[in-house]
C-alpha positions as CSV (number, residue, x, y, z in Angstrom):
1,M,-78.8,76.5,64.0
2,G,-76.7,75.7,61.1
3,D,-73.7,76.6,63.1
4,D,-74.7,74.3,65.9
5,N,-75.0,71.4,63.4
6,N,-71.5,72.1,62.1
7,A,-70.1,72.4,65.5
8,N,-71.4,69.1,66.8
9,P,-71.4,66.7,63.9
10,M,-72.8,63.2,64.5
11,P,-70.0,60.5,64.5
12,D,-70.1,57.7,61.8
13,V,-71.2,54.3,63.1
14,V,-68.5,51.7,62.3
15,P,-69.8,48.1,62.6
16,S,-67.6,45.6,64.3
17,L,-65.7,43.1,62.1
18,D,-66.6,40.3,64.4
19,A,-70.3,41.1,64.3
20,P,-72.4,38.6,62.6
21,L,-73.7,39.4,59.1
22,E,-77.2,38.5,58.3
23,F,-78.2,37.6,54.7
24,T,-80.8,35.5,53.1
25,Q,-80.5,32.0,51.5
26,R,-80.8,33.7,48.1
27,T,-77.8,35.7,48.8
28,Y,-75.8,32.7,49.9
29,N,-76.7,30.8,46.7
30,E,-75.7,33.7,44.5
31,L,-72.3,33.9,46.2
32,L,-71.7,30.2,46.0
33,A,-72.6,30.2,42.3
34,R,-70.1,33.1,41.7
35,F,-67.4,31.2,43.6
36,L,-67.9,28.1,41.4
37,Y,-67.8,30.1,38.3
38,I,-64.6,31.8,39.3
39,E,-63.0,28.4,40.1
40,S,-63.9,27.0,36.7
41,M,-62.5,30.0,35.0
42,C,-59.2,29.6,36.9
43,T,-59.0,25.9,35.8
44,E,-59.6,26.8,32.2
45,L,-56.9,29.5,32.4
46,N,-54.4,27.0,33.8
47,T,-55.2,24.5,31.1
48,S,-54.7,27.2,28.4
49,K,-51.5,28.3,30.0
50,D,-50.1,24.7,29.9
51,F,-51.1,24.3,26.3
52,L,-49.5,27.6,25.3
53,E,-46.3,26.6,27.1
54,G,-46.2,23.3,25.1
55,K,-46.8,25.1,21.9
56,L,-44.0,27.6,22.8
57,A,-41.5,24.8,23.5
58,E,-42.4,23.0,20.2
59,S,-42.0,26.2,18.3
60,E,-38.6,26.8,19.8
61,Q,-37.5,23.3,18.8
62,R,-38.7,23.9,15.2
63,I,-36.9,27.2,15.2
64,L,-33.7,25.4,16.2
65,A,-34.2,22.7,13.6
66,L,-34.8,25.3,10.9
67,Q,-31.7,27.2,12.0
68,V,-29.6,24.0,11.6
69,T,-31.1,23.3,8.2
70,V,-30.3,26.8,7.1
71,L,-26.7,26.4,8.2
72,N,-26.4,23.1,6.4
73,Q,-27.9,24.6,3.2
74,S,-25.6,27.5,3.5
75,E,-22.6,25.2,3.7
76,M,-23.8,23.2,0.7
77,I,-24.3,26.3,-1.3
78,K,-20.7,27.4,-0.5
79,K,-19.4,24.0,-1.5
80,L,-21.3,24.0,-4.8
81,E,-20.0,27.5,-5.5
82,T,-16.5,26.4,-4.8
83,N,-16.7,22.9,-6.6
84,P,-19.5,22.8,-9.2
85,P,-20.9,19.3,-9.8
86,P,-19.8,17.4,-12.9
87,S,-22.1,17.3,-15.9
88,A,-24.3,14.4,-16.7
89,A,-22.0,13.4,-19.5
90,S,-19.0,12.9,-17.2
91,T,-20.9,10.9,-14.6
92,P,-19.8,7.3,-14.8
93,S,-22.5,4.8,-15.7
94,A,-22.6,1.0,-15.6
95,K,-21.3,0.8,-19.2
96,N,-18.3,3.0,-18.5
97,E,-17.3,1.2,-15.3
98,P,-14.5,-1.3,-15.4
99,K,-15.3,-5.0,-15.2
100,I,-13.9,-6.1,-11.9
101,P,-13.9,-9.9,-11.1
102,D,-15.7,-11.1,-8.1
103,P,-13.6,-11.9,-5.0
104,P,-13.1,-15.6,-4.2
105,M,-15.5,-17.3,-1.8
106,F,-14.6,-16.8,1.8
107,S,-14.9,-20.0,3.9
108,G,-13.3,-18.8,7.2
109,E,-9.6,-19.1,6.5
110,R,-7.8,-16.6,8.6
111,K,-5.2,-15.5,6.1
112,A,-7.8,-15.0,3.4
113,L,-10.0,-12.5,5.2
114,L,-8.0,-9.3,4.6
115,P,-7.5,-10.0,0.8
116,F,-11.3,-10.8,0.6
117,L,-12.3,-7.5,2.2
118,A,-9.8,-5.6,0.1
119,K,-11.2,-7.1,-3.1
120,C,-14.8,-6.3,-2.0
121,R,-13.8,-2.7,-1.4
122,L,-12.2,-2.5,-4.9
123,K,-15.5,-4.0,-6.3
124,F,-17.6,-1.3,-4.6
125,V,-15.3,1.6,-5.6
126,G,-14.9,0.4,-9.2
127,Q,-18.6,-0.3,-9.8
128,P,-20.5,2.3,-7.7
129,S,-23.7,2.1,-9.9
130,S,-24.1,-1.6,-8.9
131,F,-23.9,-0.9,-5.2
132,P,-25.7,2.4,-4.5
133,T,-26.7,1.6,-0.9
134,E,-25.1,-0.1,2.1
135,T,-27.7,-2.8,1.9
136,A,-26.6,-3.8,-1.6
137,K,-23.0,-4.0,-0.4
138,I,-24.0,-6.2,2.5
139,I,-26.1,-8.6,0.4
140,Y,-23.2,-8.9,-2.1
141,V,-20.7,-9.7,0.6
142,G,-23.1,-12.3,2.1
143,S,-23.4,-14.0,-1.3
144,R,-19.6,-14.4,-1.3
145,L,-19.6,-16.3,2.0
146,E,-19.7,-20.1,2.4
147,G,-19.4,-22.6,5.2
148,P,-19.3,-21.4,8.8
149,P,-19.2,-17.6,7.8
150,F,-22.4,-18.0,5.8
151,S,-24.1,-20.0,8.7
152,W,-23.3,-16.9,10.9
153,F,-24.6,-14.5,8.3
154,S,-27.8,-16.3,7.4
155,P,-29.9,-15.5,10.6
156,L,-28.7,-11.9,10.6
157,N,-29.8,-11.6,7.0
158,D,-33.2,-12.9,7.9
159,R,-33.6,-10.2,10.5
160,L,-32.4,-7.6,8.0
161,Q,-35.1,-8.7,5.5
162,D,-37.9,-8.8,8.0
163,P,-39.6,-5.3,8.2
164,E,-40.9,-6.0,11.7
165,E,-37.5,-6.8,13.1
166,Q,-34.9,-4.3,14.0
167,D,-31.8,-4.3,11.8
168,P,-28.9,-6.1,13.4
169,E,-25.9,-3.9,14.3
170,E,-23.5,-6.2,12.3
171,L,-25.4,-5.4,9.1
172,L,-26.0,-1.7,9.4
173,T,-23.1,-0.8,7.1
174,F,-20.4,-2.6,5.2
175,D,-17.8,-1.4,7.7
176,A,-19.8,-2.9,10.5
177,L,-19.9,-6.2,8.7
178,A,-16.2,-6.1,7.9
179,K,-15.5,-5.4,11.6
180,S,-17.6,-8.3,12.7
181,L,-15.9,-10.7,10.3
182,T,-12.5,-9.5,11.5
183,T,-13.5,-10.1,15.1
184,L,-14.7,-13.7,14.2
185,Y,-12.1,-14.8,11.7
186,G,-9.3,-12.2,11.9
187,D,-5.9,-12.6,13.5
188,P,-6.2,-11.2,17.1
189,H,-2.5,-10.7,17.2
190,L,-2.0,-9.4,13.7
191,A,0.9,-7.1,14.5
192,L,2.8,-9.8,16.3
193,T,2.2,-12.3,13.5
194,A,3.3,-9.8,10.9
195,E,6.4,-9.0,12.8
196,R,7.3,-12.7,13.2
197,K,6.8,-13.4,9.5
198,L,8.7,-10.3,8.4
199,R,11.7,-11.2,10.5
200,A,11.7,-14.7,8.9
201,L,11.1,-13.5,5.4
202,R,14.0,-14.2,2.9
203,Q,14.3,-13.7,-0.8
204,T,13.9,-17.0,-2.7
205,T,13.0,-15.9,-6.2
206,S,13.1,-12.4,-7.6
207,V,13.5,-9.1,-5.7
208,A,10.1,-7.9,-6.9
209,H,8.4,-11.0,-5.4
210,Y,10.3,-10.5,-2.2
211,I,9.3,-6.8,-1.9
212,A,5.7,-7.7,-2.5
213,D,5.8,-10.1,0.4
214,F,7.6,-7.5,2.5
215,E,5.0,-4.9,1.9
216,E,2.2,-7.4,2.8
217,Y,3.6,-7.7,6.4
218,R,4.9,-4.2,6.7
219,Q,1.5,-2.5,6.6
220,Y,0.6,-3.9,10.1
221,L,3.7,-2.7,11.8
222,T,4.7,0.7,13.2
223,W,8.5,0.4,12.6
224,N,10.4,3.5,11.6
225,E,12.1,4.0,8.2
226,D,15.6,2.8,9.3
227,A,14.3,-0.4,10.8
228,L,12.3,-1.3,7.7
229,R,15.3,-0.6,5.5
230,D,17.6,-2.8,7.5
231,Q,15.1,-5.6,7.6
232,L,14.7,-5.5,3.9
233,Y,18.4,-5.6,3.4
234,L,18.8,-8.7,5.7
235,G,16.4,-10.7,3.6
236,L,18.1,-10.2,0.2
237,K,20.0,-12.9,-1.6
238,D,23.8,-12.9,-1.2
239,R,24.3,-12.1,-4.9
240,I,22.3,-8.8,-4.4
241,K,24.2,-8.0,-1.3
242,D,27.5,-8.6,-3.1
243,S,26.4,-6.2,-5.8
244,L,25.5,-3.6,-3.2
245,A,28.8,-3.9,-1.3
246,P,30.9,-1.7,-3.5
247,L,28.1,0.9,-3.8
248,E,27.0,3.5,-1.2
249,R,24.4,2.1,1.0
250,P,20.9,3.7,0.4
251,S,19.7,6.0,3.1
252,T,15.9,5.3,2.7
253,L,13.8,2.3,2.2
254,S,12.5,3.4,-1.3
255,E,16.1,3.9,-2.5
256,L,17.1,0.5,-1.4
257,K,14.0,-1.1,-3.2
258,E,14.8,0.7,-6.4
259,L,18.5,-0.2,-6.4
260,A,17.8,-3.8,-5.5
261,L,15.3,-4.2,-8.3
262,R,17.7,-2.7,-10.8
263,L,20.6,-4.9,-9.8
264,D,18.4,-8.0,-9.8
265,S,17.2,-7.2,-13.3
266,R,20.7,-6.7,-14.6
267,L,22.0,-9.9,-13.0
268,D,19.1,-11.9,-14.4
269,A,19.8,-10.5,-17.9
270,R,23.5,-11.4,-17.5
271,W,22.6,-15.0,-16.5
272,H,20.4,-15.5,-19.6
273,E,23.2,-14.1,-21.7
274,K,25.7,-16.6,-20.4
275,R,23.2,-19.5,-20.8
276,A,22.6,-18.5,-24.4
277,H,26.4,-18.4,-25.1
278,E,27.0,-21.8,-23.4
279,N,24.2,-23.4,-25.4
280,A,25.6,-22.0,-28.7
281,A,29.1,-23.3,-27.8
282,A,27.7,-26.8,-26.9
283,N,25.7,-27.0,-30.2
284,A,28.8,-26.0,-32.2
285,Q,30.7,-29.0,-30.8
286,K,28.1,-31.6,-32.0
287,P,29.3,-33.6,-35.0
288,W,26.3,-32.8,-37.1
289,N,26.9,-29.0,-36.6
290,N,30.6,-28.9,-37.6
291,G,30.0,-28.6,-41.4
292,N,30.4,-32.3,-42.2
293,T,27.6,-33.0,-44.7
294,S,28.1,-36.8,-44.4
295,Q,27.2,-36.6,-40.7
296,S,24.8,-33.8,-40.6
297,R,22.2,-35.7,-38.5
298,P,22.5,-38.5,-36.0
299,P,21.7,-42.0,-37.4
300,P,18.0,-42.8,-37.2
301,I,16.8,-45.5,-34.9
302,N,15.0,-48.4,-36.5
303,R,11.6,-49.0,-34.9
304,P,9.6,-52.2,-35.6
305,A,6.1,-52.0,-36.8
306,P,3.4,-53.2,-34.4
307,A,2.2,-56.8,-34.7
308,N,-1.1,-57.4,-36.5
309,T,-3.2,-59.4,-33.9
310,S,-6.4,-59.2,-35.9
311,H,-5.5,-62.2,-38.2
312,S,-4.4,-65.6,-37.3
313,A,-1.7,-65.7,-40.0
314,P,1.2,-63.3,-39.7
315,S,1.5,-60.6,-42.3
316,K,4.6,-60.3,-44.5
317,P,6.9,-57.6,-43.1
318,T,8.3,-54.7,-45.0
319,P,12.1,-55.1,-45.5
320,N,14.1,-52.7,-43.3
321,T,16.4,-50.6,-45.5
322,N,18.2,-48.9,-42.6
323,P,18.8,-51.5,-39.8
324,A,19.8,-50.4,-36.4
325,P,23.4,-50.9,-35.5
326,R,24.6,-54.1,-33.7
327,V,21.5,-56.1,-34.7
328,N,22.4,-59.3,-36.5
329,F,19.3,-61.0,-37.9
330,P,17.6,-61.2,-41.3
331,S,14.7,-59.1,-42.3
332,H,12.6,-62.2,-43.2
333,T,13.2,-65.9,-43.5
334,A,12.7,-68.3,-46.4
335,D,9.2,-69.4,-45.3
336,G,7.9,-65.8,-45.1
337,T,7.8,-65.5,-41.3
338,V,9.2,-62.6,-39.3
339,P,11.9,-63.2,-36.7
340,M,12.0,-61.2,-33.5
341,E,13.3,-57.7,-33.9
342,I,15.1,-56.3,-30.9
343,N,15.8,-52.6,-30.6
344,S,17.2,-50.4,-27.9
345,R,13.8,-49.8,-26.3
346,G,12.7,-53.4,-25.5
347,G,11.5,-56.7,-27.0
348,Y,9.0,-57.3,-29.8
349,R,6.7,-60.3,-29.4
350,L,5.4,-62.6,-32.1
351,T,1.7,-63.4,-32.3
352,Q,0.4,-66.4,-30.5
353,A,-0.6,-68.1,-33.7
354,E,3.0,-67.8,-35.0
355,K,4.4,-69.2,-31.8
356,D,2.1,-72.2,-32.0
357,R,3.0,-72.8,-35.7
358,R,6.8,-72.8,-34.9
359,R,6.3,-75.1,-31.9
360,L,4.3,-77.7,-33.9
361,N,6.8,-77.7,-36.8
362,N,9.9,-77.8,-34.5
363,L,11.1,-74.5,-35.9
364,C,13.4,-72.0,-34.2
365,G,11.6,-69.7,-31.9
366,Y,13.8,-66.8,-33.1
367,C,14.4,-67.0,-36.8
368,G,11.7,-69.6,-37.8
369,Q,14.2,-72.1,-39.5
370,S,14.5,-75.8,-38.8
371,G,17.5,-77.7,-37.5
372,H,18.1,-75.7,-34.4
373,S,16.3,-73.9,-31.6
374,A,16.4,-70.4,-30.2
375,F,19.1,-71.5,-27.7
376,N,21.7,-71.9,-30.4
377,C,20.2,-69.8,-33.2
378,P,23.1,-68.7,-35.5
379,V,21.4,-65.3,-36.4
380,A,20.4,-64.4,-32.8
381,P,22.1,-61.3,-31.3
382,P,25.2,-62.2,-29.2
383,M,24.6,-62.2,-25.4
384,N,27.6,-60.4,-23.8
385,R,28.3,-61.3,-20.2
386,P,29.9,-58.6,-18.0
387,S,33.4,-59.0,-16.6
388,N,34.1,-59.8,-13.0
389,N,35.5,-56.3,-12.3
390,A,32.6,-54.4,-14.0
391,P,29.5,-53.6,-11.9
392,R,26.6,-55.9,-12.6
393,H,23.3,-54.4,-13.7
394,P,20.6,-57.1,-13.8
395,Q,18.4,-54.9,-16.1
396,Q,21.2,-54.7,-18.7
397,R,21.6,-58.5,-19.2
398,V,20.1,-60.4,-22.1
399,V,17.4,-62.6,-20.9
400,M,15.5,-65.2,-22.9
401,N,12.3,-66.9,-21.6
402,I,10.8,-69.7,-23.7
403,D,7.6,-71.5,-23.1
404,V,8.0,-75.1,-24.4
405,S,5.0,-77.4,-24.4
406,D,6.8,-80.3,-26.0
407,P,10.2,-81.1,-24.3
408,S,11.3,-83.2,-27.3
409,T,11.7,-80.1,-29.4
410,I,14.4,-78.7,-27.1
411,V,17.9,-78.9,-28.7
412,P,20.7,-78.7,-26.1
413,S,23.0,-75.8,-26.5
414,P,26.7,-76.5,-26.9
415,S,27.5,-73.7,-24.6
416,P,25.0,-73.6,-21.7
417,S,26.9,-70.9,-19.9
418,S,26.3,-68.5,-22.7
419,F,22.8,-67.7,-21.6
420,S,20.7,-67.3,-18.5
421,T,17.1,-68.3,-17.9
422,G,15.3,-65.7,-16.0
423,S,16.0,-63.6,-13.0
424,Q,14.1,-62.0,-10.2
425,E,14.7,-58.5,-11.5
426,T,13.4,-59.3,-15.1
427,P,9.7,-60.1,-15.6
428,D,8.9,-63.4,-17.4
429,S,7.5,-63.2,-20.9
430,E,7.3,-65.5,-23.8
431,N,10.0,-65.1,-26.5
432,S,11.0,-61.7,-25.3
433,Y,14.5,-60.2,-25.3
434,A,15.6,-57.3,-23.1
435,R,18.6,-55.4,-24.4
436,E,20.3,-52.3,-23.1
């Protein structure tokens, strides 16, 4: 019987896949709950995956930054090993820095911009402790601006000082500020202007001054050495070229500068030597330098004392012991009054009180004596008239102008042609004589 069972086994019953499956509501709810749980787990896993990916990317960036820092630190260590830093004693301080004057105020003049920026750079290099940051340099340059440049700088500085505003590009660094000023007030055709001025440049004073002007324009050109040497030679004075003619022409610009400076110095020394020799020879020919003790000095010129206008009565003059030549009048008259003293520099006037006294007493307006007038005074200087052939100079004639209140005091002159009364070239004045 056992063999019969083994010979005819019962076949397994395989349900159809399309057959409906029967399950209860409880089973359905359990399956739905499991599906929802699996879905939430997948969402959490996706979120964790994204978070870990972000962390991984951030870690990679930090690793790259650390690698760059390590490389920089390695380079700095190598530099410090090669060039050790100076000690604190050798570090310059404000006390050890040179005193560099401030550059002049810049008001927008085109030719003054480049010297202004160059002097600012010298200030920053010479006094680094005073300008440790770029902001300090920018503020200093702004303080040296005036006029239109300062009006342009002022709103930019307001933005720079405002913490809420972004710093303007023109004031980020000193180089940026210098570039902006050059754009506004610089020469847009600097090379062409320098070339034109260099071609027109000529030596007018010394070779040193000429070379300084030459170098000022040369820095903006790209000429070769031979062109610069030939241009420097063309602008030299003829005396320098004449001195260079018998010599071998320099092959470089520096050799030409050195030779021209040396020749100019020797020619200038020779000129001063000749002038000193000529002056010594001229002084030796003067009469008071030829050994004659009687004529050791030129004769002094007699100068009258100023009139005393504070008193109505004239003061008694001091007798002149050394009268000027060609002056023929007494030092004082019998009544104690002073006549007019005429020297080579102009007329000397009497006081108004003295004039009134002589007019009332019918005295001479020149010497103060009675019996004649100033027209025919015997002690008055002679009035020489020029000849017909000699050139006439109105300012060299003797002119007498007299203010006479009483016509009865006028005494006619025996020689009316020996004097002239006034001219258009000579100003009128009372009792004044103009002599050459």
